[in-house]
PADODO-679080 format. One line per 2 residues: number of its first residue (from 1); their letters; for each residue x negated, y negated, z of N, C-alpha, C. Coordinates in pm, whole numbers. Atoms other than C-alpha are relative to their C-alpha. Example, Ala and Ser with C-alpha at 12.3 -4.5 7.8 and 13.67 -1.06 7.14 Angstrom:
2
1 = AS = -89/119/0/-1230/450/780/-90/-120/0 ~ 82/119/-6/-1367/106/714/77/-109/73
***
This chain:
278
1 = XX = -85/120/0/0/0/0/-88/-125/0 ~ 77/123/1/-137/-345/-91/27/-80/126
3 = XX = -14/78/-122/-195/-586/194/117/-96/-8 ~ -109/97/8/62/-831/58/135/66/14
5 = XX = -126/-67/-24/325/-565/113/27/18/148 ~ -20/-15/-143/281/-575/486/74/-121/54
7 = XX = -76/110/-58/532/-785/681/-90/-81/91 ~ 79/82/-89/382/-1081/869/17/45/144
9 = XX = -7/-36/-140/300/-1012/1232/-27/-121/85 ~ 23/111/-93/284/-1232/1538/81/-122/-33
11 = XX = -78/114/46/560/-1450/1400/74/-70/113 ~ -84/57/-105/737/-1510/1730/-85/-54/114
13 = XX = 66/58/-116/593/-1750/1982/85/26/123 ~ -75/-21/-124/686/-1689/2343/57/-134/44
15 = XX = -67/125/-32/942/-1957/2424/62/10/138 ~ -67/3/-130/1112/-2061/2743/131/76/-8
17 = XX = -123/-80/-3/1396/-1835/2844/121/-90/-5 ~ -121/79/14/1727/-1974/2726/108/59/89
19 = XX = -110/-46/-87/2034/-1952/2946/112/54/-86 ~ -98/-64/85/2215/-1724/2707/5/147/39
21 = XX = -10/-141/-36/2347/-1373/2775/-77/87/-96 ~ 79/-90/84/2134/-1090/2644/91/79/-92
23 = XX = -77/-78/96/2247/-897/2339/21/140/52 ~ -29/-137/-43/2415/-566/2407/-80/97/-83
25 = XX = 73/-104/69/2205/-264/2319/76/130/13 ~ -74/-126/-5/2405/42/2227/-93/115/-32
27 = XX = 76/-120/31/2263/391/2223/36/44/-141 ~ -29/-40/138/2231/528/1867/121/90/-15
29 = XX = -112/-93/14/2499/787/1939/131/-58/51 ~ -120/60/-58/2752/542/2082/51/-117/-82
31 = XX = -48/107/86/2840/327/1783/141/33/-48 ~ -137/-23/42/3210/288/1708/19/-27/-147
33 = XX = -26/19/141/3348/311/1358/53/-138/-30 ~ -56/134/22/3518/-27/1405/-108/-101/-36
35 = XX = 108/92/32/3176/-191/1371/-39/5/-147 ~ 40/-17/139/3140/-67/1014/60/-110/-85
37 = XX = -47/107/87/3163/-355/767/87/57/-111 ~ -96/-49/99/3447/-326/518/-70/33/-131
39 = XX = 59/-22/131/3220/-354/217/-87/125/-3 ~ 79/-122/-6/3031/-46/336/87/123/17
41 = XX = -88/-114/-20/3338/174/366/-27/108/-105 ~ 39/-92/105/3232/330/38/-121/-59/-70
43 = XX = 119/48/69/2910/307/-154/-1/55/-142 ~ -10/-53/136/3006/361/-519/-121/-38/-83
45 = XX = 101/33/99/2753/374/-799/-136/-29/62 ~ 133/16/-58/2445/406/-578/-100/69/-91
47 = XX = 97/-62/92/2148/465/-812/-71/117/67 ~ 69/-117/-51/1980/801/-774/-148/-32/21
49 = XX = 142/17/-25/1627/829/-643/-42/86/117 ~ 47/-80/-113/1408/1007/-391/51/-58/131
51 = XX = -46/49/-130/1515/981/-26/-88/-115/48 ~ 74/113/-53/1415/653/136/-46/29/143
53 = XX = 48/-23/-137/1211/644/459/106/-39/103 ~ -99/20/-105/1416/655/778/-41/-118/88
55 = XX = 30/118/-80/1425/313/942/1/27/149 ~ -2/-34/-142/1499/477/1276/-141/40/47
57 = XX = 135/-44/-33/1141/607/1263/-99/-115/-5 ~ 107/99/17/936/314/1130/34/-139/51
59 = XX = -35/131/-53/1133/12/1252/2/3/154 ~ -17/7/-145/1102/-96/1615/144/-37/32
61 = XX = -135/44/-37/1429/-143/1802/2/-151/19 ~ -7/145/-25/1553/-502/1837/-40/-31/144
63 = XX = 44/35/-136/1431/-691/2143/106/28/105 ~ -92/-29/-108/1586/-579/2467/26/-121/86
65 = XX = -28/110/-92/1739/-803/2732/-121/-30/88 ~ 104/42/-94/1501/-1001/2950/-141/26/-52
67 = XX = 133/-12/58/1209/-969/2708/-41/-135/-57 ~ 50/125/56/987/-1250/2580/49/-20/-143
69 = XX = -45/13/138/1086/-1175/2221/148/-37/-7 ~ -143/36/-5/1456/-1194/2310/16/-147/35
71 = XX = -5/142/-36/1394/-1531/2474/-44/-87/-117 ~ 45/75/117/1205/-1648/2166/109/-8/-106
73 = XX = -112/0/94/1496/-1545/1943/104/-106/39 ~ -101/94/-47/1737/-1747/2156/-47/-144/-14
75 = XX = 54/135/9/1510/-2051/2165/-3/-49/-145 ~ 7/36/141/1457/-2050/1788/140/-27/-55
77 = XX = -137/20/46/1829/-2012/1725/54/-136/46 ~ -50/128/-52/1912/-2309/1948/-70/-118/-67
79 = XX = 77/113/55/1634/-2530/1808/35/-26/-146 ~ -27/19/143/1723/-2471/1442/138/-58/-27
81 = XX = -130/65/22/2078/-2602/1493/-19/-149/-30 ~ 27/142/26/1919/-2950/1477/-26/-26/-148
83 = XX = 27/16/143/1851/-2888/1105/127/-23/-81 ~ -127/17/72/2220/-2926/1016/-3/-127/-85
85 = XX = -7/113/92/2260/-3151/712/-130/-38/-67 ~ 130/33/58/1889/-3161/624/-19/78/-131
87 = XX = 30/-79/120/1738/-3042/293/-28/147/31 ~ 25/-140/-35/1623/-2728/474/130/74/24
89 = XX = -133/-58/-22/1983/-2662/580/66/34/-134 ~ -60/-22/131/2098/-2699/220/-69/113/-75
91 = XX = 71/-113/61/1826/-2460/103/50/131/60 ~ -54/-120/-65/1953/-2207/358/139/34/-54
93 = XX = -132/-24/58/2304/-2251/219/-13/63/-139 ~ 22/-57/133/2174/-2182/-133/-52/143/10
95 = XX = 58/-133/-15/1975/-1880/-14/99/101/55 ~ -104/-93/-45/2291/-1732/138/53/83/-116
97 = XX = -46/-74/118/2378/-1628/-217/-106/104/-36 ~ 97/-105/27/2200/-1294/-244/36/81/-123
99 = XX = -29/-70/124/2338/-1205/-586/-129/19/-78 ~ 123/-21/78/2078/-1062/-824/-39/-122/-84
101 = XX = 32/118/81/2104/-1371/-1046/-65/-109/84 ~ 61/103/-85/2032/-1608/-757/-137/45/49
103 = XX = 129/-49/-46/1751/-1386/-633/-107/-24/-105 ~ 95/27/108/1584/-1427/-972/-34/-148/-5
105 = XX = 24/144/17/1629/-1804/-1005/-66/-62/122 ~ 57/57/-121/1529/-1866/-642/-152/3/2
107 = XX = 145/-12/2/1170/-1769/-725/-65/-82/-112 ~ 55/77/112/1125/-2019/-1011/-121/-84/43
109 = XX = 112/83/-44/904/-2261/-814/-120/87/34 ~ 110/-89/-37/699/-1972/-679/-68/59/-123
111 = XX = 56/-55/123/654/-1830/-1029/-76/-105/-80 ~ 64/107/75/550/-2170/-1165/70/-34/-129
113 = XX = -81/32/119/810/-2169/-1442/143/45/28 ~ -142/-27/-24/1189/-2156/-1461/34/144/-36
115 = XX = -46/-138/22/1345/-1810/-1431/152/-2/-19 ~ -146/4/23/1690/-1836/-1595/57/141/-3
117 = XX = -52/-137/-5/1890/-1524/-1504/62/46/-131 ~ -67/-40/124/2084/-1530/-1829/-98/44/-108
119 = XX = 101/-41/98/1758/-1481/-2020/-89/112/53 ~ 78/-108/-61/1625/-1208/-1791/93/114/41
121 = XX = -98/-104/-36/1891/-933/-1808/-64/125/60 ~ 64/-120/-55/1643/-652/-1739/-40/-22/145
123 = XX = 41/30/-137/1506/-821/-1426/122/-11/91 ~ -123/11/-79/1855/-911/-1301/60/139/23
125 = XX = -54/-135/-13/1970/-554/-1369/-81/84/99 ~ 84/-71/-95/1672/-418/-1177/31/-42/142
127 = XX = -35/48/-134/1752/-639/-878/136/54/44 ~ -133/-49/-33/2116/-529/-894/-5/148/41
129 = XX = 10/-142/-33/2025/-159/-893/-71/20/133 ~ 71/-12/-128/1782/-209/-606/93/-35/116
131 = XX = -93/37/-107/2049/-385/-401/97/114/29 ~ -91/-113/-21/2290/-95/-457/-72/117/65
133 = XX = 79/-110/-58/2012/148/-363/-29/-24/148 ~ 44/29/-137/1907/-31/-44/114/-33/95
135 = XX = -110/41/-86/2243/-153/84/44/110/97 ~ -42/-103/-96/2353/184/230/-108/33/102
137 = XX = 109/-31/-93/2009/245/384/-9/-105/110 ~ 9/106/-100/2000/-93/555/124/0/88
139 = XX = -121/-6/-82/2361/-58/668/-10/109/105 ~ 19/-107/-97/2272/272/834/-90/-46/114
141 = XX = 88/56/-103/1992/91/1018/79/-95/90 ~ -80/95/-78/2230/-185/1125/95/73/96
143 = XX = -94/-75/-82/2484/65/1251/-70/69/115 ~ 76/-68/-104/2217/249/1446/-20/-90/122
145 = XX = 32/88/-112/2121/-54/1656/115/-92/41 ~ -123/71/-34/2451/-245/1636/-26/-129/77
147 = XX = 35/124/-70/2297/-578/1738/98/-112/-37 ~ -92/110/32/2545/-868/1766/-73/-117/-67
149 = XX = 53/120/66/2493/-1178/1554/-18/-114/102 ~ 23/111/-94/2364/-1498/1720/126/-79/35
151 = XX = -118/85/-23/2694/-1682/1678/104/65/91 ~ -92/-64/-95/2872/-1426/1896/-33/-39/144
153 = XX = 42/37/-135/2681/-1564/2196/13/-150/27 ~ -12/145/-17/2707/-1939/2136/61/-58/-126
155 = XX = -68/59/115/2940/-2135/1907/-71/-130/-37 ~ 78/113/48/2687/-2364/1742/12/-6/-152
157 = XX = -20/14/145/2678/-2496/1382/-67/110/-81 ~ 53/-95/97/2629/-2244/1101/-3/-67/-136
159 = XX = 11/65/132/2529/-2330/745/105/50/-98 ~ -103/-55/87/2812/-2121/597/126/24/81
161 = XX = -122/-36/-71/3177/-2055/684/-12/141/57 ~ 11/-129/-67/3208/-1764/926/115/90/-44
163 = XX = -99/-97/46/3389/-1473/762/10/116/98 ~ -18/-114/-89/3532/-1179/951/-97/112/-34
165 = XX = 91/-107/40/3317/-941/747/-140/-22/55 ~ 132/31/-56/3003/-1119/864/1/21/151
167 = XX = -10/-18/-145/3122/-1118/1223/-9/148/38 ~ 1/-143/-29/3167/-740/1205/-132/68/-36
169 = XX = 123/-61/50/2834/-675/1033/-113/-17/101 ~ 109/15/-95/2551/-600/1280/-118/-78/-59
171 = XX = 100/99/39/2250/-829/1271/-137/57/-34 ~ 138/-51/9/1941/-604/1282/-5/132/-76
173 = XX = 87/103/57/1760/-568/1048/74/-81/-105 ~ -64/87/97/1837/-843/799/-5/60/-140
175 = XX = -5/-47/139/1955/-718/460/-53/-108/-93 ~ 50/109/82/1888/-1062/309/-153/-1/-3
177 = XX = 145/4/-7/1529/-1058/432/-61/122/-68 ~ 49/-121/67/1483/-699/312/2/-18/-151
179 = XX = -12/17/144/1609/-779/-38/-93/-110/-51 ~ 89/109/41/1415/-1106/-53/-145/44/-4
181 = XX = 139/-49/-2/1092/-931/43/-26/94/-117 ~ 13/-90/114/1150/-658/-218/-6/-80/-130
183 = XX = 4/85/119/1224/-925/-480/-137/-64/-16 ~ 133/59/6/898/-1094/-390/-106/100/-44
185 = XX = 98/-102/37/703/-769/-423/12/37/-147 ~ -20/-28/142/857/-700/-764/-65/-110/-84
187 = XX = 54/111/79/768/-1045/-893/-151/-13/18 ~ 145/2/-20/421/-1022/-738/-69/102/-89
189 = XX = 55/-100/91/360/-705/-938/5/-49/-145 ~ -13/51/136/483/-879/-1253/-92/-119/-24
191 = XX = 82/121/11/294/-1206/-1186/-104/1/113 ~ 92/-17/-114/-1/-1100/-965/-77/-126/36
193 = XX = 74/124/-29/-178/-1436/-996/83/-99/81 ~ -89/88/-76/124/-1600/-827/45/65/132
195 = XX = -43/-76/-117/146/-1351/-538/15/-86/125 ~ -5/79/-124/68/-1602/-260/126/-86/5
197 = XX = -117/89/3/343/-1842/-368/130/80/0 ~ -121/-83/6/592/-1567/-446/34/57/137
199 = XX = -28/-57/-132/553/-1402/-107/29/-109/103 ~ -40/113/-85/569/-1743/59/149/-28/-17
201 = XX = -143/23/25/908/-1791/-107/84/113/57 ~ -72/-112/-60/1014/-1443/5/12/-21/151
203 = XX = -7/31/-144/929/-1549/361/105/-106/27 ~ -96/109/-19/1128/-1872/328/143/50/-22
205 = XX = -133/-55/27/1422/-1678/182/54/70/123 ~ -44/-67/-123/1436/-1464/494/23/-98/113
207 = XX = -15/99/-107/1384/-1760/727/126/-83/-15 ~ -126/72/20/1689/-1922/571/113/60/82
209 = XX = -104/-63/-82/1898/-1670/764/-4/-52/143 ~ 15/56/-134/1758/-1808/1089/49/-144/2
211 = XX = -45/139/11/1811/-2169/980/151/-6/-9 ~ -145/-4/18/2164/-2078/878/72/33/130
213 = XX = -60/-35/-127/2229/-1939/1226/74/132/0 ~ -74/-125/11/2355/-1601/1113/-83/122/40
215 = XX = 83/-111/-46/2057/-1387/1221/-111/-52/89 ~ 111/31/-87/1786/-1380/1485/-132/9/-77
217 = XX = 131/-6/64/1422/-1435/1393/-52/144/-6 ~ 51/-138/1/1337/-1076/1491/76/88/-99
219 = XX = -72/-71/106/1610/-951/1252/-70/-19/-133 ~ 66/34/125/1430/-1127/971/-139/63/-8
221 = XX = 131/-64/-3/1085/-1006/1076/11/149/-31 ~ -22/-142/29/1220/-651/1073/37/20/-147
223 = XX = -36/-9/141/1365/-717/727/-123/-2/-90 ~ 123/3/78/1019/-804/596/-72/135/5
225 = XX = 60/-133/-13/876/-479/733/80/103/-78 ~ -90/-90/70/1176/-295/596/-24/-6/-151
227 = XX = 19/16/143/1128/-439/249/-131/60/-48 ~ 129/-54/40/761/-346/238/-1/152/-4
229 = XX = -1/-146/-6/820/15/341/91/58/-109 ~ -94/-54/97/1123/71/119/-50/-20/-142
231 = XX = 54/23/134/956/-85/-184/-112/100/-31 ~ 107/-96/21/649/136/-139/56/138/-33
233 = XX = -62/-129/29/878/438/-138/59/2/-141 ~ -60/4/132/1065/328/-451/-105/3/-110
235 = XX = 108/1/99/734/274/-632/-44/140/-42 ~ 43/-136/32/673/648/-622/89/65/-105
237 = XX = -96/-56/94/971/705/-853/-35/-42/-143 ~ 38/29/138/884/730/-1223/105/-89/-68
239 = XX = -104/83/60/1220/583/-1326/-12/-145/42 ~ 19/136/-48/1160/278/-1109/-119/-66/-68
241 = XX = 119/57/66/813/228/-1259/30/-36/-145 ~ -38/32/138/961/240/-1608/84/-127/-6
243 = XX = -80/122/-6/1218/-24/-1513/-89/-122/27 ~ 94/108/-27/936/-236/-1374/-75/-40/-126
245 = XX = 71/30/124/747/-210/-1703/88/-80/-96 ~ -93/72/89/1055/-324/-1895/21/-143/49
247 = XX = -19/134/-55/1114/-618/-1660/-127/-84/-17 ~ 127/72/17/744/-713/-1676/-15/-52/-143
249 = XX = 8/43/139/754/-726/-2056/96/-114/-29 ~ -100/105/20/1068/-939/-2045/-48/-133/57
251 = XX = 48/123/-62/920/-1194/-1803/-121/-55/-74 ~ 121/43/72/588/-1205/-1991/36/-68/-132
253 = XX = -42/58/127/764/-1276/-2321/65/-136/19 ~ -73/126/-24/971/-1555/-2167/-92/-109/53
255 = XX = 80/94/-79/695/-1720/-1965/-48/-121/-80 ~ 59/111/76/535/-1931/-2238/104/-95/-57
257 = XX = -105/84/57/871/-2073/-2347/71/-86/102 ~ -77/66/-105/989/-2205/-2012/-74/-118/61
259 = XX = 55/118/-65/937/-2545/-1851/-16/25/149 ~ 15/-8/-145/835/-2602/-1492/134/-29/67
261 = XX = -125/28/-72/1122/-2602/-1239/1/-142/54 ~ -7/138/-50/1246/-2934/-1095/-93/-22/119
263 = XX = 99/28/-104/976/-3092/-878/65/-22/136 ~ -68/27/-127/1228/-3203/-614/37/130/71
265 = XX = -35/-128/-60/1347/-2846/-557/-125/69/55 ~ 123/-64/-45/991/-2720/-531/-55/-69/124
267 = XX = 47/73/-118/909/-2993/-278/77/44/124 ~ -81/-47/-113/1196/-2879/-53/-49/138/44
269 = XX = 47/-134/-34/1075/-2519/-70/-138/-5/66 ~ 133/12/-59/716/-2624/5/8/-52/143
271 = XX = -17/51/-135/830/-2823/308/56/107/92 ~ -56/-111/-81/1036/-2527/430/-109/99/37
273 = XX = 109/-96/-27/731/-2303/400/-96/-54/105 ~ 94/63/-93/520/-2552/598/58/-14/141
275 = XX = -64/19/-131/776/-2571/882/94/119/29 ~ -83/-118/-28/895/-2218/967/77/-16/131
277 = XX = -84/14/-119/1170/-2183/1229/-48/85/116 ~ 53/-76/-113/958/-2060/1517/-86/-87/89
***
């Protein structure tokens, strides 16, 4: 595994303990079916592939009550509510859209040229198949730990309207961060000279969930680890490698024809990268 596939470590500073109740920790065998998100009731059209690594084995459990990491999560959540209405808040709102098309276009500044989804059908299709492949695996991880979302403990501003489906969906690990990290690894393989910027954008994409107020920082950190492990497993599949080759050829052919992305958008992303929510 390349080093840039490893999730960042040491991301959480030890913060002062917030006066917030600790998240409930359920035993893996005591999860009720009512917690299952509606959109996961069935998983149609899941692409075939080798079994994915078991997150119960390689992921650490979410922070327990009365731990320094749990206190750091609470402190970061409270502090990032002050970002409401700022450009970083608006970027988090945009990053809430985890559709394959948005996942492609979101990396334009990192790639150094505009990535129009309508002109990259192979790359968009690859992202769509990966999302269908990973969604059930990440949902199983979420169900295992059943961690409540931050907004269930304190009614503070969120960057998006709160839907019932989100309220029912457990928080750990972050699916958004997992998919964003995998998207970054795909684009890093396609554009290796842009790896540093691409993986920086993948980090910011995950951190948008914290800014938005819908996930804890440790949920996102686990999502980065998740993405690295799951991507490494998918790489072993010959069909996946063939899809990567097709997407690489598509991006390479388009690259010389595209202009640079808007400078103002890239400046917001650069500022977000320089000021992580921790």
